[in-house]
C-alpha positions in Angstrom: 65.5 74.9 24.7 68.5 76.6 23.1 72.0 76.3 24.5 73.1 79.3 26.6 75.3 81.8 24.9 78.8 82.5 25.9 80.6 85.8 26.7 83.5 86.8 24.4 85.5 86.3 27.6 84.5 82.7 28.2 87.9 81.2 27.6 89.4 83.7 30.0 86.9 82.6 32.7 87.7 79.0 32.0 91.4 79.6 32.4 90.7 81.2 35.8 88.8 78.2 37.0 85.4 79.8 37.0 82.3 77.8 37.8 79.4 78.7 35.4 75.7 79.1 35.6 72.9 79.8 33.0 71.9 83.4 33.7 69.5 85.2 31.4 70.3 82.7 28.6 74.0 83.2 29.0 76.7 80.9 30.5 78.3 83.2 32.9 80.8 82.8 35.8 79.1 82.4 39.1 82.4 82.3 41.1 86.1 81.8 40.5 87.3 80.7 43.9 85.2 81.9 46.9 82.0 83.9 46.9 83.0 85.5 50.2 86.5 86.4 49.1 85.1 88.0 45.9 82.5 89.9 47.9 85.0 91.2 50.4 87.4 92.2 47.6 84.8 94.5 46.2 84.0 96.1 49.5 87.7 96.5 50.5 89.6 96.9 47.2 88.0 96.0 43.8 86.4 93.3 41.7 86.3 92.8 38.0 82.9 91.6 36.6 82.1 90.4 33.1 78.6 91.8 32.4 78.7 91.3 28.6 75.4 89.4 28.9 73.6 92.7 29.3 71.6 94.0 26.3 72.4 97.3 24.6 70.3 99.4 22.3 71.3 102.6 20.5 68.3 104.9 20.0 69.2 107.9 17.8 68.2 110.5 15.2 64.8 111.9 14.5 63.3 113.1 17.8 64.9 110.4 19.9 64.6 112.2 23.2 60.9 112.8 22.7 60.4 109.2 21.7 62.2 107.9 24.8 60.1 110.2 27.0 57.2 108.2 25.7 58.8 104.8 25.7 60.2 105.0 29.2 58.8 105.9 32.6 61.4 108.6 33.4 62.0 112.0 31.9 64.7 111.5 29.3 64.5 114.8 27.5 65.8 116.7 30.5 69.1 114.7 30.6 72.3 116.4 29.6 74.9 114.9 27.3 77.3 112.9 29.5 74.6 111.9 32.0 72.9 108.6 32.7 69.5 107.8 34.2 67.9 104.7 35.8 64.5 104.1 34.2 61.8 101.6 33.5 60.2 100.0 30.5 56.5 99.5 31.3 53.6 97.7 29.8 50.3 99.4 29.1 48.9 98.1 32.5 51.9 99.6 34.4 53.7 96.4 34.9 57.5 96.4 34.7 58.9 94.9 31.5 62.5 95.7 32.6 64.6 98.2 34.4 67.2 100.0 32.3 70.0 102.6 32.4 69.9 105.3 29.7 73.0 107.2 28.7 72.7 110.4 26.6 75.7 110.4 24.3 74.6 113.2 21.9 71.8 115.6 21.3 69.5 112.9 19.8 71.7 109.9 20.6 71.1 107.5 23.5 72.4 104.1 24.8 69.8 102.0 26.6 71.2 99.0 28.6 68.8 96.3 29.6 68.9 93.0 31.4 70.0 90.0 29.3 66.9 87.9 29.9 64.7 90.7 28.8 66.5 91.6 25.6 63.7 90.4 23.4 61.0 91.9 25.6 62.6 95.3 25.6 63.2 95.2 21.8 59.6 94.4 21.3 58.5 97.1 23.7 60.6 99.8 22.0 59.3 98.8 18.6 55.7 98.9 19.8 56.3 102.2 21.6 57.9 103.7 18.4 54.9 102.8 16.3 52.5 104.2 18.9 54.5 107.4 19.5 54.6 108.0 15.7 50.8 107.6 15.4 50.2 110.0 18.4 52.6 112.6 17.0 51.1 112.4 13.5 47.6 112.9 14.9 48.7 115.8 17.0 50.9 117.5 14.5 48.9 116.9 11.4 48.5 114.4 8.5 51.5 113.1 6.7 51.6 111.8 3.2 53.2 108.4 2.6 54.5 107.7 6.2 55.1 109.4 9.5 58.7 110.5 8.8 57.8 113.9 7.3 56.8 115.4 10.6 60.0 114.3 12.3 62.6 116.3 10.4 62.8 113.7 7.7 63.2 110.5 9.7 61.9 108.6 12.7 64.3 107.7 15.5 66.2 104.4 15.0 66.4 101.6 17.5 69.5 99.4 17.0 70.2 96.3 19.0 74.0 96.1 19.3 74.1 93.5 22.1 75.9 90.9 19.9 78.7 93.3 19.0 79.3 94.8 22.5 81.1 93.7 25.6 80.7 95.3 29.0 83.1 95.0 31.9 82.7 96.5 35.4 85.4 97.4 37.9 83.7 97.9 41.3 85.2 98.9 44.6 86.9 101.7 46.5 90.1 101.4 44.3 88.2 101.2 41.0 89.1 104.6 39.7 92.8 104.1 40.4 92.7 100.8 38.6 91.0 102.1 35.5 93.4 105.1 35.4 96.4 102.8 35.6 95.2 100.4 32.9 97.5 100.4 29.9 95.8 101.3 26.6 92.9 103.1 28.2 92.9 106.7 26.8 90.2 108.9 28.3 89.5 111.7 25.8 86.4 113.1 27.5 85.9 114.2 31.1 88.6 112.9 33.4 87.4 109.9 35.6 87.9 111.9 38.8 85.3 114.5 37.5 82.7 112.0 36.3 79.8 112.1 38.7 77.6 109.3 39.8 75.2 108.3 36.9 77.4 109.9 34.3 79.9 108.8 31.7 82.9 109.8 29.7 84.5 108.7 26.4 87.8 107.4 25.2 89.6 104.7 23.3 91.2 101.3 23.9 93.3 99.5 21.4 92.0 101.7 18.7 88.4 101.0 19.5 85.8 103.4 21.0 85.4 103.2 24.8 82.5 104.4 26.9 83.2 104.5 30.7 80.2 104.9 32.9 79.9 105.5 36.6 76.7 103.7 37.7 77.3 100.3 39.3 75.3 97.6 40.9 77.2 96.8 44.1 76.8 99.8 46.4 80.5 100.7 45.8 82.1 103.2 43.5 82.9 101.8 40.2 83.1 102.0 36.4 81.5 100.1 33.6 83.6 99.9 30.3 81.7 99.4 27.1 83.8 98.2 24.1 83.4 96.2 20.8 83.8 92.5 21.3 87.0 92.4 19.3 89.0 94.2 22.1 87.1 92.7 25.1 89.8 90.1 25.9 92.6 92.6 25.7 90.7 95.0 28.0 90.0 92.2 30.5 93.7 91.3 30.6 94.8 94.9 30.9 92.4 95.6 33.7 93.5 92.5 35.7 97.2 93.4 35.2 96.7 97.0 36.3 94.5 96.0 39.2 96.7 93.3 40.7 98.8 95.7 42.9 95.5 97.2 44.1 94.0 93.9 45.2 91.6 93.5 42.2 90.1 90.0 41.7 87.7 88.6 39.1 84.3 88.3 40.6 81.2 86.3 39.6 77.5 86.4 39.8 77.3 85.1 43.4 79.3 88.0 44.8 77.4 90.4 42.6 74.1 89.1 44.0 75.1 89.5 47.7 76.6 92.9 47.0 73.5 94.3 45.2 71.3 92.8 48.0 73.3 94.6 50.7 72.9 97.8 48.6 69.1 97.2 48.4 69.1 97.1 44.6 66.3 95.1 42.9 66.9 92.3 40.5 64.5 91.5 37.7 62.9 88.2 38.2 63.1 88.6 42.0 62.0 92.1 43.1 60.8 93.2 39.6 58.5 91.4 37.3 55.8 91.9 34.7 53.1 91.8 37.3 54.8 94.3 39.6 54.1 98.1 39.3 56.9 100.6 40.2 55.4 101.9 43.4 55.3 98.3 44.8 59.0 98.0 44.4 59.8 101.5 45.8 60.4 102.9 42.4 57.7 105.6 42.2 60.6 108.1 42.0 61.6 106.5 38.6 58.2 107.4 37.1 57.5 111.0 35.8 53.7 111.0 36.1 53.6 114.7 35.2 54.8 113.9 31.6 52.2 114.4 28.9 52.1 110.7 28.1 54.2 107.5 28.3 53.5 103.8 28.0 51.6 102.8 31.2 50.7 106.2 32.4 47.0 105.7 32.2 47.1 102.6 34.4 49.4 104.2 37.0 47.6 107.5 37.1 44.3 105.7 37.8 45.6 104.5 41.2 46.1 107.4 43.7 48.4 105.4 46.0 50.3 103.6 43.3 50.0 100.2 45.0 46.3 99.7 46.0 46.1 96.5 48.0 49.2 95.0 46.3 52.1 93.8 48.4 55.1 96.2 48.8 58.8 95.6 48.9 60.5 95.9 52.3 63.9 95.2 53.8 64.1 92.6 56.6 66.9 92.1 59.1 67.3 89.1 61.5 69.8 88.0 64.2 71.7 84.7 64.0 73.0 83.0 60.9 69.9 81.4 59.4 68.9 83.5 56.4 65.6 83.6 54.5 65.8 82.7 50.8 63.7 83.5 47.8 60.3 81.9 48.1 60.3 81.6 51.9 57.1 82.7 53.6 56.8 85.8 55.8 54.3 86.0 58.7 52.8 88.7 60.9 51.7 86.7 63.9 49.9 83.7 62.6 49.0 85.3 59.3 51.1 84.8 56.2 51.6 88.3 54.8 54.3 87.9 52.1 57.3 86.1 50.6 61.0 86.6 50.4 62.3 87.6 47.0 66.1 87.7 47.8 67.9 86.8 51.0 71.4 86.0 52.4 73.6 86.0 55.4 75.3 89.4 54.7 79.0 89.0 54.3 79.6 92.6 55.3 77.1 93.0 58.1 77.3 89.5 59.4 73.6 88.9 60.0 70.8 87.8 57.7 69.1 90.3 55.4 66.3 89.9 52.9 64.0 91.7 50.5 60.4 90.7 50.6 57.0 91.6 49.3 54.5 91.9 52.2 51.0 93.4 52.7 51.0 97.2 53.1 49.6 96.7 56.6 52.7 94.9 57.7 55.3 97.1 55.9 55.9 100.0 58.3 59.5 100.4 59.5 60.1 98.6 62.8 57.3 96.1 62.3 58.2 92.7 63.8 57.6 89.8 61.4 58.8 86.3 61.1 60.4 84.3 58.2 59.6 80.6 57.9 63.1 79.1 57.4 62.6 75.4 56.8 59.8 75.1 59.3 61.3 77.4 62.0 60.0 80.9 62.5 62.9 83.3 62.6 62.1 86.8 63.9 62.7 89.7 61.4 62.3 93.4 61.6 61.2 95.7 58.7 64.1 98.1 58.1 65.0 101.0 55.9 67.0 100.3 52.7 69.7 100.0 51.8 71.1 97.6 54.3 74.7 98.8 53.5 75.8 102.3 52.5 79.5 102.9 51.6 81.5 105.6 53.3 82.2 108.5 50.9 
């Protein structure tokens, strides 16, 4: 096994006393001081996350929008420049290879951000989709001499993996916008941050380097993600911390990120999402545009009228007390085992246990009373609507 990779900010994390963990093949900070303090800072003020382990792909030129409509489950061609979209990379059988966020940065220019652990899988899926898409279009639009490029305005779309050259920082929390606006050296040349909507982005510069600022997030709070070249990542981290100190900004690690995203009901690949999970199982049917002419996985998904068949479906569970279900714990309906926890914790915000679980469709209705086996003790749990937490706007 290869050694985990390090973020360009690794020395900064060490100097802040971070504890580290291997996450998606990267050595990343799990906490700096206190999971609970970092979680609460994001809910009440702001937290600064290093998410440079994420994978980034530029897809551009040719008919990139048409290609991504085929490669991804969502409808990419309808996106406007300046917008972002949550989507899925699927296998031919409809299973989820990864969940991604796509940003349209130009007419035929897109940024696709994938999970670190799925970088190779997404790269392979995009390459395979490009070859298949080119064959389909060549057959549809007529024969081409030499190669497929002639029917696409002179060239095929290009897929460039820029993960090794790119750093990504996230400022999350109710004071996030004020902090980014106050950060020395950040020059927003596009839409002002106040006017950037949810799932949108704007452009700018930092220390002479290009800067993309997105408003997506993975915590349930308002926030911004800042994409820059590696060479200015340390300077940007330092500038954000300095600007954020009067606002209560703290560095935050993966432990807080996990409880925050769980409260927000957001799935995590390897827990709620996997290669053997189809979108409807995970409540992601809305991310699939089945009315598109074609896309990878459409045949398999369109063949199932319900989208899930007899597969287990993802639900939210809430309990009383302090004993929380964890990933792998069994879920029961009466004496029958009906599922398994995928993520669970004692919610720092709500102060009671919450969990995501896959259970049989017959036991998935809102209000259904189930039980979680917590180390040999059955803890009552109720199926509830997601998300568990919703911020006040």
